[in-house]
Gaussian input, Z-matrix of N, CA and C with variables (Angstrom, degrees):
# hf/3-21g

backbone

0 1
 N
 C     1     B1
 C     2     B2     1     A1
 N     3     B3     2     A2     1     D1
 C     4     B4     3     A3     2     D2
 C     5     B5     4     A4     3     D3
 N     6     B6     5     A5     4     D4
 C     7     B7     6     A6     5     D5
 C     8     B8     7     A7     6     D6
 N     9     B9     8     A8     7     D7
 C    10    B10     9     A9     8     D8
 C    11    B11    10    A10     9     D9
 N    12    B12    11    A11    10    D10
 C    13    B13    12    A12    11    D11
 C    14    B14    13    A13    12    D12
 N    15    B15    14    A14    13    D13
 C    16    B16    15    A15    14    D14
 C    17    B17    16    A16    15    D15
 N    18    B18    17    A17    16    D16
 C    19    B19    18    A18    17    D17
 C    20    B20    19    A19    18    D18
 N    21    B21    20    A20    19    D19
 C    22    B22    21    A21    20    D20
 C    23    B23    22    A22    21    D21
 N    24    B24    23    A23    22    D22
 C    25    B25    24    A24    23    D23
 C    26    B26    25    A25    24    D24
 N    27    B27    26    A26    25    D25
 C    28    B28    27    A27    26    D26
 C    29    B29    28    A28    27    D27
 N    30    B30    29    A29    28    D28
 C    31    B31    30    A30    29    D29
 C    32    B32    31    A31    30    D30
 N    33    B33    32    A32    31    D31
 C    34    B34    33    A33    32    D32
 C    35    B35    34    A34    33    D33
 N    36    B36    35    A35    34    D34
 C    37    B37    36    A36    35    D35
 C    38    B38    37    A37    36    D36
 N    39    B39    38    A38    37    D37
 C    40    B40    39    A39    38    D38
 C    41    B41    40    A40    39    D39
 N    42    B42    41    A41    40    D40
 C    43    B43    42    A42    41    D41
 C    44    B44    43    A43    42    D42
 N    45    B45    44    A44    43    D43
 C    46    B46    45    A45    44    D44
 C    47    B47    46    A46    45    D45
 N    48    B48    47    A47    46    D46
 C    49    B49    48    A48    47    D47
 C    50    B50    49    A49    48    D48
 N    51    B51    50    A50    49    D49
 C    52    B52    51    A51    50    D50
 C    53    B53    52    A52    51    D51
 N    54    B54    53    A53    52    D52
 C    55    B55    54    A54    53    D53
 C    56    B56    55    A55    54    D54
 N    57    B57    56    A56    55    D55
 C    58    B58    57    A57    56    D56
 C    59    B59    58    A58    57    D57
 N    60    B60    59    A59    58    D58
 C    61    B61    60    A60    59    D59
 C    62    B62    61    A61    60    D60
 N    63    B63    62    A62    61    D61
 C    64    B64    63    A63    62    D62
 C    65    B65    64    A64    63    D63
 N    66    B66    65    A65    64    D64
 C    67    B67    66    A66    65    D65
 C    68    B68    67    A67    66    D66
 N    69    B69    68    A68    67    D67
 C    70    B70    69    A69    68    D68
 C    71    B71    70    A70    69    D69
 N    72    B72    71    A71    70    D70
 C    73    B73    72    A72    71    D71
 C    74    B74    73    A73    72    D72
 N    75    B75    74    A74    73    D73
 C    76    B76    75    A75    74    D74
 C    77    B77    76    A76    75    D75
 N    78    B78    77    A77    76    D76
 C    79    B79    78    A78    77    D77
 C    80    B80    79    A79    78    D78
 N    81    B81    80    A80    79    D79
 C    82    B82    81    A81    80    D80
 C    83    B83    82    A82    81    D81
 N    84    B84    83    A83    82    D82
 C    85    B85    84    A84    83    D83
 C    86    B86    85    A85    84    D84
 N    87    B87    86    A86    85    D85
 C    88    B88    87    A87    86    D86
 C    89    B89    88    A88    87    D87
 N    90    B90    89    A89    88    D88
 C    91    B91    90    A90    89    D89
 C    92    B92    91    A91    90    D90
 N    93    B93    92    A92    91    D91
 C    94    B94    93    A93    92    D92
 C    95    B95    94    A94    93    D93
 N    96    B96    95    A95    94    D94
 C    97    B97    96    A96    95    D95
 C    98    B98    97    A97    96    D96
 N    99    B99    98    A98    97    D97
 C   100   B100    99    A99    98    D98
 C   101   B101   100   A100    99    D99
 N   102   B102   101   A101   100   D100
 C   103   B103   102   A102   101   D101
 C   104   B104   103   A103   102   D102
 N   105   B105   104   A104   103   D103
 C   106   B106   105   A105   104   D104
 C   107   B107   106   A106   105   D105
 N   108   B108   107   A107   106   D106
 C   109   B109   108   A108   107   D107
 C   110   B110   109   A109   108   D108
 N   111   B111   110   A110   109   D109
 C   112   B112   111   A111   110   D110
 C   113   B113   112   A112   111   D111
 N   114   B114   113   A113   112   D112
 C   115   B115   114   A114   113   D113
 C   116   B116   115   A115   114   D114
 N   117   B117   116   A116   115   D115
 C   118   B118   117   A117   116   D116
 C   119   B119   118   A118   117   D117
 N   120   B120   119   A119   118   D118
 C   121   B121   120   A120   119   D119
 C   122   B122   121   A121   120   D120
 N   123   B123   122   A122   121   D121
 C   124   B124   123   A123   122   D122
 C   125   B125   124   A124   123   D123
 N   126   B126   125   A125   124   D124
 C   127   B127   126   A126   125   D125
 C   128   B128   127   A127   126   D126
 N   129   B129   128   A128   127   D127
 C   130   B130   129   A129   128   D128
 C   131   B131   130   A130   129   D129
 N   132   B132   131   A131   130   D130
 C   133   B133   132   A132   131   D131
 C   134   B134   133   A133   132   D132
 N   135   B135   134   A134   133   D133
 C   136   B136   135   A135   134   D134
 C   137   B137   136   A136   135   D135
 N   138   B138   137   A137   136   D136
 C   139   B139   138   A138   137   D137
 C   140   B140   139   A139   138   D138
 N   141   B141   140   A140   139   D139
 C   142   B142   141   A141   140   D140
 C   143   B143   142   A142   141   D141
 N   144   B144   143   A143   142   D142
 C   145   B145   144   A144   143   D143
 C   146   B146   145   A145   144   D144
 N   147   B147   146   A146   145   D145
 C   148   B148   147   A147   146   D146
 C   149   B149   148   A148   147   D147
 N   150   B150   149   A149   148   D148
 C   151   B151   150   A150   149   D149
 C   152   B152   151   A151   150   D150
 N   153   B153   152   A152   151   D151
 C   154   B154   153   A153   152   D152
 C   155   B155   154   A154   153   D153
 N   156   B156   155   A155   154   D154
 C   157   B157   156   A156   155   D155
 C   158   B158   157   A157   156   D156
 N   159   B159   158   A158   157   D157
 C   160   B160   159   A159   158   D158
 C   161   B161   160   A160   159   D159
 N   162   B162   161   A161   160   D160
 C   163   B163   162   A162   161   D161
 C   164   B164   163   A163   162   D162
 N   165   B165   164   A164   163   D163
 C   166   B166   165   A165   164   D164
 C   167   B167   166   A166   165   D165
 N   168   B168   167   A167   166   D166
 C   169   B169   168   A168   167   D167
 C   170   B170   169   A169   168   D168
 N   171   B171   170   A170   169   D169
 C   172   B172   171   A171   170   D170
 C   173   B173   172   A172   171   D171
 N   174   B174   173   A173   172   D172
 C   175   B175   174   A174   173   D173
 C   176   B176   175   A175   174   D174
 N   177   B177   176   A176   175   D175
 C   178   B178   177   A177   176   D176
 C   179   B179   178   A178   177   D177
 N   180   B180   179   A179   178   D178
 C   181   B181   180   A180   179   D179
 C   182   B182   181   A181   180   D180
 N   183   B183   182   A182   181   D181
 C   184   B184   183   A183   182   D182
 C   185   B185   184   A184   183   D183
 N   186   B186   185   A185   184   D184
 C   187   B187   186   A186   185   D185
 C   188   B188   187   A187   186   D186
 N   189   B189   188   A188   187   D187
 C   190   B190   189   A189   188   D188
 C   191   B191   190   A190   189   D189
 N   192   B192   191   A191   190   D190
 C   193   B193   192   A192   191   D191
 C   194   B194   193   A193   192   D192
 N   195   B195   194   A194   193   D193
 C   196   B196   195   A195   194   D194
 C   197   B197   196   A196   195   D195
 N   198   B198   197   A197   196   D196
 C   199   B199   198   A198   197   D197
 C   200   B200   199   A199   198   D198
 N   201   B201   200   A200   199   D199
 C   202   B202   201   A201   200   D200
 C   203   B203   202   A202   201   D201
 N   204   B204   203   A203   202   D202
 C   205   B205   204   A204   203   D203
 C   206   B206   205   A205   204   D204
 N   207   B207   206   A206   205   D205
 C   208   B208   207   A207   206   D206
 C   209   B209   208   A208   207   D207
 N   210   B210   209   A209   208   D208
 C   211   B211   210   A210   209   D209
 C   212   B212   211   A211   210   D210
 N   213   B213   212   A212   211   D211
 C   214   B214   213   A213   212   D212
 C   215   B215   214   A214   213   D213
 N   216   B216   215   A215   214   D214
 C   217   B217   216   A216   215   D215
 C   218   B218   217   A217   216   D216
 N   219   B219   218   A218   217   D217
 C   220   B220   219   A219   218   D218
 C   221   B221   220   A220   219   D219
 N   222   B222   221   A221   220   D220
 C   223   B223   222   A222   221   D221
 C   224   B224   223   A223   222   D222
 N   225   B225   224   A224   223   D223
 C   226   B226   225   A225   224   D224
 C   227   B227   226   A226   225   D225
 N   228   B228   227   A227   226   D226
 C   229   B229   228   A228   227   D227
 C   230   B230   229   A229   228   D228
 N   231   B231   230   A230   229   D229
 C   232   B232   231   A231   230   D230
 C   233   B233   232   A232   231   D231
 N   234   B234   233   A233   232   D232
 C   235   B235   234   A234   233   D233
 C   236   B236   235   A235   234   D234
 N   237   B237   236   A236   235   D235
 C   238   B238   237   A237   236   D236
 C   239   B239   238   A238   237   D237
 N   240   B240   239   A239   238   D238
 C   241   B241   240   A240   239   D239
 C   242   B242   241   A241   240   D240
 N   243   B243   242   A242   241   D241
 C   244   B244   243   A243   242   D242
 C   245   B245   244   A244   243   D243
 N   246   B246   245   A245   244   D244
 C   247   B247   246   A246   245   D245
 C   248   B248   247   A247   246   D246
 N   249   B249   248   A248   247   D247
 C   250   B250   249   A249   248   D248
 C   251   B251   250   A250   249   D249
 N   252   B252   251   A251   250   D250
 C   253   B253   252   A252   251   D251
 C   254   B254   253   A253   252   D252
 N   255   B255   254   A254   253   D253
 C   256   B256   255   A255   254   D254
 C   257   B257   256   A256   255   D255
 N   258   B258   257   A257   256   D256
 C   259   B259   258   A258   257   D257
 C   260   B260   259   A259   258   D258
 N   261   B261   260   A260   259   D259
 C   262   B262   261   A261   260   D260
 C   263   B263   262   A262   261   D261
 N   264   B264   263   A263   262   D262
 C   265   B265   264   A264   263   D263
 C   266   B266   265   A265   264   D264
 N   267   B267   266   A266   265   D265
 C   268   B268   267   A267   266   D266
 C   269   B269   268   A268   267   D267
 N   270   B270   269   A269   268   D268
 C   271   B271   270   A270   269   D269
 C   272   B272   271   A271   270   D270
 N   273   B273   272   A272   271   D271
 C   274   B274   273   A273   272   D272
 C   275   B275   274   A274   273   D273
 N   276   B276   275   A275   274   D274
 C   277   B277   276   A276   275   D275
 C   278   B278   277   A277   276   D276
 N   279   B279   278   A278   277   D277
 C   280   B280   279   A279   278   D278
 C   281   B281   280   A280   279   D279
 N   282   B282   281   A281   280   D280
 C   283   B283   282   A282   281   D281
 C   284   B284   283   A283   282   D282
 N   285   B285   284   A284   283   D283
 C   286   B286   285   A285   284   D284
 C   287   B287   286   A286   285   D285
 N   288   B288   287   A287   286   D286
 C   289   B289   288   A288   287   D287
 C   290   B290   289   A289   288   D288
 N   291   B291   290   A290   289   D289
 C   292   B292   291   A291   290   D290
 C   293   B293   292   A292   291   D291
 N   294   B294   293   A293   292   D292
 C   295   B295   294   A294   293   D293
 C   296   B296   295   A295   294   D294
 N   297   B297   296   A296   295   D295
 C   298   B298   297   A297   296   D296
 C   299   B299   298   A298   297   D297
 N   300   B300   299   A299   298   D298
 C   301   B301   300   A300   299   D299
 C   302   B302   301   A301   300   D300
 N   303   B303   302   A302   301   D301
 C   304   B304   303   A303   302   D302
 C   305   B305   304   A304   303   D303
 N   306   B306   305   A305   304   D304
 C   307   B307   306   A306   305   D305
 C   308   B308   307   A307   306   D306
 N   309   B309   308   A308   307   D307
 C   310   B310   309   A309   308   D308
 C   311   B311   310   A310   309   D309
 N   312   B312   311   A311   310   D310
 C   313   B313   312   A312   311   D311
 C   314   B314   313   A313   312   D312
 N   315   B315   314   A314   313   D313
 C   316   B316   315   A315   314   D314
 C   317   B317   316   A316   315   D315
 N   318   B318   317   A317   316   D316
 C   319   B319   318   A318   317   D317
 C   320   B320   319   A319   318   D318

   B1=1.4532
   B2=1.5259
   B3=1.3395
   B4=1.4614
   B5=1.5172
   B6=1.3467
   B7=1.4580
   B8=1.5277
   B9=1.3141
   B10=1.4585
   B11=1.5262
   B12=1.3083
   B13=1.4649
   B14=1.5259
   B15=1.2998
   B16=1.4604
   B17=1.5256
   B18=1.3237
   B19=1.4606
   B20=1.5290
   B21=1.3248
   B22=1.4610
   B23=1.5251
   B24=1.3188
   B25=1.4604
   B26=1.5235
   B27=1.3108
   B28=1.4598
   B29=1.5266
   B30=1.3274
   B31=1.4715
   B32=1.5248
   B33=1.3231
   B34=1.4620
   B35=1.5256
   B36=1.3194
   B37=1.4670
   B38=1.5298
   B39=1.3269
   B40=1.4638
   B41=1.5275
   B42=1.3181
   B43=1.4586
   B44=1.5245
   B45=1.3034
   B46=1.4655
   B47=1.5195
   B48=1.3290
   B49=1.4660
   B50=1.5288
   B51=1.3144
   B52=1.4715
   B53=1.5216
   B54=1.3148
   B55=1.4600
   B56=1.5264
   B57=1.3256
   B58=1.4715
   B59=1.5283
   B60=1.3293
   B61=1.4677
   B62=1.5301
   B63=1.3251
   B64=1.4705
   B65=1.5207
   B66=1.3224
   B67=1.4582
   B68=1.5312
   B69=1.3077
   B70=1.4675
   B71=1.5249
   B72=1.3365
   B73=1.4552
   B74=1.5273
   B75=1.3157
   B76=1.4661
   B77=1.5268
   B78=1.3100
   B79=1.4607
   B80=1.5311
   B81=1.3185
   B82=1.4597
   B83=1.5258
   B84=1.3138
   B85=1.4607
   B86=1.5270
   B87=1.3356
   B88=1.4654
   B89=1.5284
   B90=1.3175
   B91=1.4705
   B92=1.5310
   B93=1.3170
   B94=1.4538
   B95=1.5160
   B96=1.2850
   B97=1.4612
   B98=1.5148
   B99=1.3258
   B100=1.4557
   B101=1.5232
   B102=1.3233
   B103=1.4620
   B104=1.5215
   B105=1.3102
   B106=1.4562
   B107=1.5117
   B108=1.3498
   B109=1.4590
   B110=1.5255
   B111=1.3197
   B112=1.4591
   B113=1.5164
   B114=1.3301
   B115=1.4586
   B116=1.5250
   B117=1.3267
   B118=1.4723
   B119=1.5284
   B120=1.3456
   B121=1.4605
   B122=1.5333
   B123=1.3215
   B124=1.4669
   B125=1.5279
   B126=1.3127
   B127=1.4576
   B128=1.5348
   B129=1.3109
   B130=1.4600
   B131=1.5275
   B132=1.3183
   B133=1.4621
   B134=1.5277
   B135=1.3235
   B136=1.4638
   B137=1.5264
   B138=1.3063
   B139=1.4547
   B140=1.5065
   B141=1.3066
   B142=1.4663
   B143=1.5246
   B144=1.3068
   B145=1.4581
   B146=1.5275
   B147=1.3114
   B148=1.4655
   B149=1.5227
   B150=1.3263
   B151=1.4552
   B152=1.5129
   B153=1.3253
   B154=1.4606
   B155=1.5276
   B156=1.3346
   B157=1.4634
   B158=1.5229
   B159=1.3299
   B160=1.4629
   B161=1.5253
   B162=1.3196
   B163=1.4607
   B164=1.5226
   B165=1.3147
   B166=1.4671
   B167=1.5301
   B168=1.3260
   B169=1.4711
   B170=1.5151
   B171=1.3333
   B172=1.4630
   B173=1.5262
   B174=1.3154
   B175=1.4698
   B176=1.5230
   B177=1.3229
   B178=1.4591
   B179=1.5293
   B180=1.3258
   B181=1.4740
   B182=1.5178
   B183=1.3323
   B184=1.4631
   B185=1.5269
   B186=1.3255
   B187=1.4716
   B188=1.5200
   B189=1.3245
   B190=1.4679
   B191=1.5236
   B192=1.3362
   B193=1.4680
   B194=1.5247
   B195=1.3252
   B196=1.4623
   B197=1.5298
   B198=1.3217
   B199=1.4650
   B200=1.5255
   B201=1.3137
   B202=1.4596
   B203=1.5224
   B204=1.3450
   B205=1.4574
   B206=1.5241
   B207=1.3481
   B208=1.4553
   B209=1.5230
   B210=1.3128
   B211=1.4627
   B212=1.5315
   B213=1.3198
   B214=1.4664
   B215=1.5292
   B216=1.3093
   B217=1.4726
   B218=1.5307
   B219=1.3141
   B220=1.4664
   B221=1.5269
   B222=1.3139
   B223=1.4655
   B224=1.5304
   B225=1.3276
   B226=1.4621
   B227=1.5260
   B228=1.3208
   B229=1.4671
   B230=1.5280
   B231=1.3263
   B232=1.4672
   B233=1.5294
   B234=1.3115
   B235=1.4678
   B236=1.5244
   B237=1.3245
   B238=1.4704
   B239=1.5269
   B240=1.3168
   B241=1.4600
   B242=1.5236
   B243=1.3035
   B244=1.4690
   B245=1.5275
   B246=1.3225
   B247=1.4716
   B248=1.5319
   B249=1.3095
   B250=1.4631
   B251=1.5274
   B252=1.3155
   B253=1.4711
   B254=1.5265
   B255=1.3176
   B256=1.4638
   B257=1.5223
   B258=1.3268
   B259=1.4593
   B260=1.5276
   B261=1.3212
   B262=1.4636
   B263=1.5285
   B264=1.3124
   B265=1.4643
   B266=1.5267
   B267=1.2923
   B268=1.4670
   B269=1.5249
   B270=1.3079
   B271=1.4596
   B272=1.5274
   B273=1.3407
   B274=1.4678
   B275=1.5296
   B276=1.3114
   B277=1.4628
   B278=1.5202
   B279=1.3248
   B280=1.4674
   B281=1.5263
   B282=1.3250
   B283=1.4539
   B284=1.5171
   B285=1.2763
   B286=1.4532
   B287=1.5190
   B288=1.3161
   B289=1.4587
   B290=1.5220
   B291=1.3310
   B292=1.4570
   B293=1.5223
   B294=1.3255
   B295=1.4674
   B296=1.5174
   B297=1.3405
   B298=1.4712
   B299=1.5199
   B300=1.3287
   B301=1.4586
   B302=1.5176
   B303=1.3126
   B304=1.4566
   B305=1.5199
   B306=1.3067
   B307=1.4543
   B308=1.5219
   B309=1.3177
   B310=1.4651
   B311=1.5131
   B312=1.3175
   B313=1.4654
   B314=1.5175
   B315=1.3177
   B316=1.4590
   B317=1.5147
   B318=1.3356
   B319=1.4712
   B320=1.5194
   A1=111.55
   A2=117.00
   A3=119.93
   A4=111.20
   A5=116.80
   A6=120.16
   A7=111.13
   A8=116.37
   A9=120.79
   A10=110.83
   A11=116.86
   A12=121.00
   A13=110.39
   A14=117.19
   A15=121.83
   A16=111.40
   A17=116.64
   A18=121.21
   A19=109.78
   A20=116.90
   A21=120.97
   A22=110.58
   A23=117.26
   A24=121.43
   A25=111.29
   A26=116.17
   A27=120.75
   A28=111.16
   A29=116.50
   A30=120.83
   A31=111.22
   A32=116.74
   A33=119.97
   A34=111.12
   A35=116.15
   A36=120.19
   A37=110.96
   A38=116.48
   A39=120.51
   A40=110.67
   A41=118.08
   A42=121.70
   A43=110.58
   A44=117.32
   A45=121.83
   A46=110.69
   A47=117.23
   A48=121.35
   A49=112.16
   A50=116.30
   A51=120.36
   A52=110.48
   A53=117.09
   A54=120.37
   A55=111.14
   A56=117.39
   A57=120.94
   A58=110.29
   A59=116.82
   A60=120.61
   A61=110.12
   A62=116.35
   A63=120.56
   A64=110.73
   A65=116.84
   A66=119.81
   A67=111.32
   A68=117.27
   A69=121.62
   A70=112.59
   A71=117.80
   A72=120.44
   A73=115.76
   A74=119.31
   A75=118.21
   A76=115.77
   A77=118.90
   A78=120.54
   A79=108.62
   A80=116.65
   A81=122.31
   A82=108.12
   A83=116.21
   A84=121.03
   A85=112.43
   A86=117.72
   A87=120.63
   A88=112.49
   A89=117.13
   A90=121.30
   A91=113.02
   A92=117.36
   A93=120.94
   A94=112.34
   A95=115.74
   A96=120.84
   A97=112.15
   A98=114.99
   A99=122.13
   A100=108.80
   A101=116.24
   A102=119.93
   A103=110.53
   A104=115.07
   A105=121.01
   A106=113.91
   A107=116.71
   A108=118.39
   A109=110.05
   A110=115.19
   A111=123.12
   A112=108.45
   A113=116.07
   A114=120.05
   A115=108.70
   A116=115.73
   A117=118.87
   A118=112.76
   A119=117.06
   A120=119.61
   A121=111.65
   A122=115.10
   A123=124.05
   A124=114.88
   A125=117.50
   A126=121.66
   A127=108.66
   A128=116.01
   A129=121.63
   A130=109.15
   A131=116.07
   A132=121.61
   A133=106.57
   A134=115.52
   A135=120.90
   A136=110.35
   A137=115.55
   A138=121.11
   A139=115.52
   A140=117.80
   A141=120.22
   A142=110.53
   A143=115.61
   A144=121.94
   A145=109.27
   A146=115.50
   A147=121.07
   A148=107.56
   A149=116.63
   A150=120.72
   A151=113.69
   A152=114.86
   A153=120.37
   A154=111.78
   A155=117.33
   A156=119.93
   A157=110.06
   A158=117.16
   A159=120.20
   A160=110.57
   A161=116.95
   A162=119.78
   A163=112.14
   A164=117.43
   A165=120.46
   A166=110.73
   A167=116.69
   A168=119.79
   A169=111.37
   A170=116.62
   A171=120.20
   A172=109.75
   A173=116.37
   A174=121.06
   A175=110.46
   A176=116.36
   A177=120.09
   A178=111.07
   A179=116.88
   A180=120.96
   A181=112.11
   A182=116.56
   A183=118.40
   A184=111.93
   A185=117.53
   A186=120.01
   A187=110.76
   A188=116.02
   A189=120.81
   A190=110.59
   A191=116.45
   A192=120.09
   A193=110.87
   A194=116.41
   A195=119.24
   A196=110.98
   A197=116.81
   A198=119.98
   A199=111.57
   A200=116.77
   A201=121.18
   A202=111.98
   A203=115.92
   A204=120.29
   A205=114.44
   A206=117.33
   A207=120.33
   A208=114.26
   A209=117.79
   A210=121.84
   A211=108.45
   A212=115.99
   A213=120.42
   A214=112.86
   A215=118.34
   A216=120.84
   A217=110.28
   A218=117.94
   A219=120.64
   A220=110.48
   A221=116.13
   A222=119.82
   A223=110.48
   A224=116.77
   A225=120.96
   A226=111.45
   A227=117.12
   A228=120.59
   A229=111.05
   A230=117.18
   A231=120.11
   A232=109.75
   A233=117.05
   A234=120.70
   A235=111.31
   A236=117.19
   A237=121.45
   A238=109.66
   A239=115.71
   A240=120.62
   A241=111.31
   A242=117.39
   A243=121.34
   A244=110.97
   A245=116.62
   A246=120.11
   A247=110.70
   A248=116.21
   A249=119.98
   A250=110.60
   A251=116.35
   A252=120.42
   A253=110.04
   A254=116.84
   A255=120.33
   A256=111.86
   A257=116.76
   A258=120.31
   A259=113.18
   A260=118.06
   A261=120.61
   A262=115.90
   A263=118.50
   A264=119.53
   A265=114.70
   A266=118.24
   A267=120.87
   A268=108.75
   A269=116.63
   A270=121.80
   A271=108.56
   A272=117.45
   A273=119.84
   A274=113.58
   A275=116.77
   A276=119.39
   A277=112.74
   A278=117.25
   A279=120.90
   A280=114.12
   A281=117.46
   A282=120.28
   A283=109.35
   A284=116.68
   A285=120.10
   A286=111.76
   A287=113.70
   A288=120.48
   A289=109.12
   A290=115.94
   A291=120.79
   A292=108.47
   A293=116.90
   A294=121.91
   A295=110.53
   A296=116.07
   A297=119.45
   A298=109.99
   A299=114.37
   A300=121.57
   A301=108.79
   A302=115.28
   A303=120.90
   A304=105.40
   A305=116.06
   A306=120.09
   A307=110.25
   A308=116.89
   A309=121.62
   A310=108.63
   A311=116.24
   A312=119.85
   A313=109.42
   A314=116.12
   A315=121.07
   A316=109.17
   A317=117.46
   A318=119.23
   A319=110.83
   D1=-35.61
   D2=177.85
   D3=-62.39
   D4=-38.87
   D5=178.67
   D6=-62.88
   D7=-40.95
   D8=179.26
   D9=-64.21
   D10=-42.97
   D11=178.15
   D12=-64.95
   D13=-38.46
   D14=177.78
   D15=-63.54
   D16=-43.07
   D17=178.16
   D18=-64.67
   D19=-43.96
   D20=178.89
   D21=-59.07
   D22=-46.92
   D23=179.65
   D24=-63.49
   D25=-38.49
   D26=178.21
   D27=-64.01
   D28=-44.09
   D29=177.81
   D30=-63.40
   D31=-42.53
   D32=179.80
   D33=-63.72
   D34=-40.90
   D35=178.21
   D36=-64.50
   D37=-42.74
   D38=178.87
   D39=-63.66
   D40=-43.59
   D41=177.68
   D42=-59.99
   D43=-45.67
   D44=178.40
   D45=-59.15
   D46=-43.26
   D47=179.62
   D48=-65.16
   D49=-42.38
   D50=179.76
   D51=-63.73
   D52=-47.37
   D53=-179.22
   D54=-65.84
   D55=-37.02
   D56=177.22
   D57=-63.43
   D58=-38.25
   D59=177.48
   D60=-61.89
   D61=-49.60
   D62=-178.82
   D63=-61.70
   D64=-38.99
   D65=179.18
   D66=-68.31
   D67=-40.26
   D68=-176.37
   D69=-72.05
   D70=-43.05
   D71=-168.77
   D72=-105.11
   D73=-18.59
   D74=-169.20
   D75=-112.56
   D76=-7.29
   D77=179.44
   D78=-72.57
   D79=119.60
   D80=-179.10
   D81=-90.31
   D82=100.73
   D83=-176.89
   D84=-79.65
   D85=-14.05
   D86=-179.41
   D87=-90.97
   D88=-46.82
   D89=-173.94
   D90=-106.81
   D91=-5.31
   D92=-178.89
   D93=90.50
   D94=165.61
   D95=179.32
   D96=66.05
   D97=-138.35
   D98=-176.35
   D99=-132.45
   D100=147.76
   D101=-179.79
   D102=-60.30
   D103=146.53
   D104=-178.13
   D105=-82.13
   D106=-20.76
   D107=-176.64
   D108=-162.05
   D109=141.84
   D110=173.41
   D111=-123.53
   D112=156.15
   D113=173.27
   D114=-80.92
   D115=173.88
   D116=-179.49
   D117=-66.18
   D118=-16.01
   D119=175.25
   D120=-106.72
   D121=28.15
   D122=171.00
   D123=66.59
   D124=28.21
   D125=175.04
   D126=-94.92
   D127=141.42
   D128=-179.83
   D129=-70.51
   D130=135.10
   D131=172.64
   D132=-89.87
   D133=106.57
   D134=-176.70
   D135=-60.01
   D136=136.26
   D137=176.47
   D138=75.60
   D139=8.09
   D140=-179.89
   D141=-64.18
   D142=143.19
   D143=177.50
   D144=-62.79
   D145=141.75
   D146=174.88
   D147=-104.96
   D148=130.05
   D149=-175.36
   D150=-107.10
   D151=148.88
   D152=179.89
   D153=-67.60
   D154=-34.25
   D155=-179.25
   D156=-65.20
   D157=-46.70
   D158=178.57
   D159=-59.75
   D160=-46.21
   D161=-179.11
   D162=-65.15
   D163=-36.33
   D164=176.72
   D165=-66.55
   D166=-38.20
   D167=177.48
   D168=-66.96
   D169=-38.90
   D170=176.50
   D171=-63.64
   D172=-43.79
   D173=177.63
   D174=-57.91
   D175=-49.68
   D176=-178.99
   D177=-62.05
   D178=-45.64
   D179=-176.11
   D180=-61.70
   D181=-49.40
   D182=-178.79
   D183=-71.61
   D184=-31.42
   D185=175.35
   D186=-64.32
   D187=-47.86
   D188=179.72
   D189=-62.85
   D190=-41.75
   D191=179.54
   D192=-64.09
   D193=-39.34
   D194=177.38
   D195=-62.60
   D196=-44.65
   D197=179.99
   D198=-66.59
   D199=-30.25
   D200=178.84
   D201=-76.86
   D202=-46.85
   D203=-171.08
   D204=-106.31
   D205=-19.40
   D206=-179.56
   D207=70.80
   D208=20.69
   D209=-179.29
   D210=-84.55
   D211=120.08
   D212=-172.29
   D213=-61.84
   D214=-31.19
   D215=179.25
   D216=-62.35
   D217=-35.47
   D218=176.98
   D219=-63.48
   D220=-40.33
   D221=177.86
   D222=-64.27
   D223=-43.23
   D224=178.69
   D225=-58.82
   D226=-41.85
   D227=-179.88
   D228=-70.44
   D229=-35.76
   D230=175.46
   D231=-64.53
   D232=-43.51
   D233=178.68
   D234=-64.80
   D235=-36.65
   D236=176.46
   D237=-59.68
   D238=-45.80
   D239=179.28
   D240=-64.41
   D241=-42.84
   D242=179.23
   D243=-61.25
   D244=-45.32
   D245=178.38
   D246=-59.69
   D247=-43.09
   D248=-178.79
   D249=-65.36
   D250=-42.79
   D251=178.04
   D252=-59.88
   D253=-47.56
   D254=-179.38
   D255=-62.60
   D256=-39.24
   D257=-176.25
   D258=-76.03
   D259=-39.05
   D260=-170.74
   D261=-111.49
   D262=-22.89
   D263=-172.57
   D264=-108.26
   D265=-17.94
   D266=-179.56
   D267=-90.12
   D268=127.08
   D269=178.58
   D270=-77.82
   D271=110.44
   D272=-175.84
   D273=-70.88
   D274=-21.03
   D275=-177.25
   D276=-88.28
   D277=-46.78
   D278=-173.89
   D279=-112.64
   D280=-4.01
   D281=-174.90
   D282=80.84
   D283=-174.26
   D284=-179.23
   D285=82.69
   D286=-178.62
   D287=-174.20
   D288=-128.79
   D289=133.74
   D290=173.19
   D291=-73.93
   D292=145.00
   D293=179.65
   D294=-70.15
   D295=-44.55
   D296=-177.99
   D297=-153.10
   D298=163.49
   D299=176.25
   D300=-138.04
   D301=149.83
   D302=172.50
   D303=-109.94
   D304=117.41
   D305=-176.74
   D306=-89.09
   D307=-37.08
   D308=178.93
   D309=-116.38
   D310=164.49
   D311=174.35
   D312=-67.77
   D313=135.15
   D314=173.88
   D315=-71.82
   D316=132.78
   D317=179.23
   D318=-70.50

């Protein structure tokens, strides 16, 4: 039973670390949503395309984490992702989802 509790605690710690990383480095405070790409040293790639799949995964991850842990910040980040998806990825005329969007000019 101790091993099971240890594994559970390890998974919870890893989940917390992963979500903290996404919150710290990927929230796009200028253009909304989340950055489309980072370098290997966590620098934002200006003008990177933002994809619907990435945003949907972020939405799912923070939603699931909120339901698991009840941490309101996770809900806020899930709602941020949902708003961005609705605003930029849903085709208002024909329905469906765009694969990607470019919010800024690519350098």
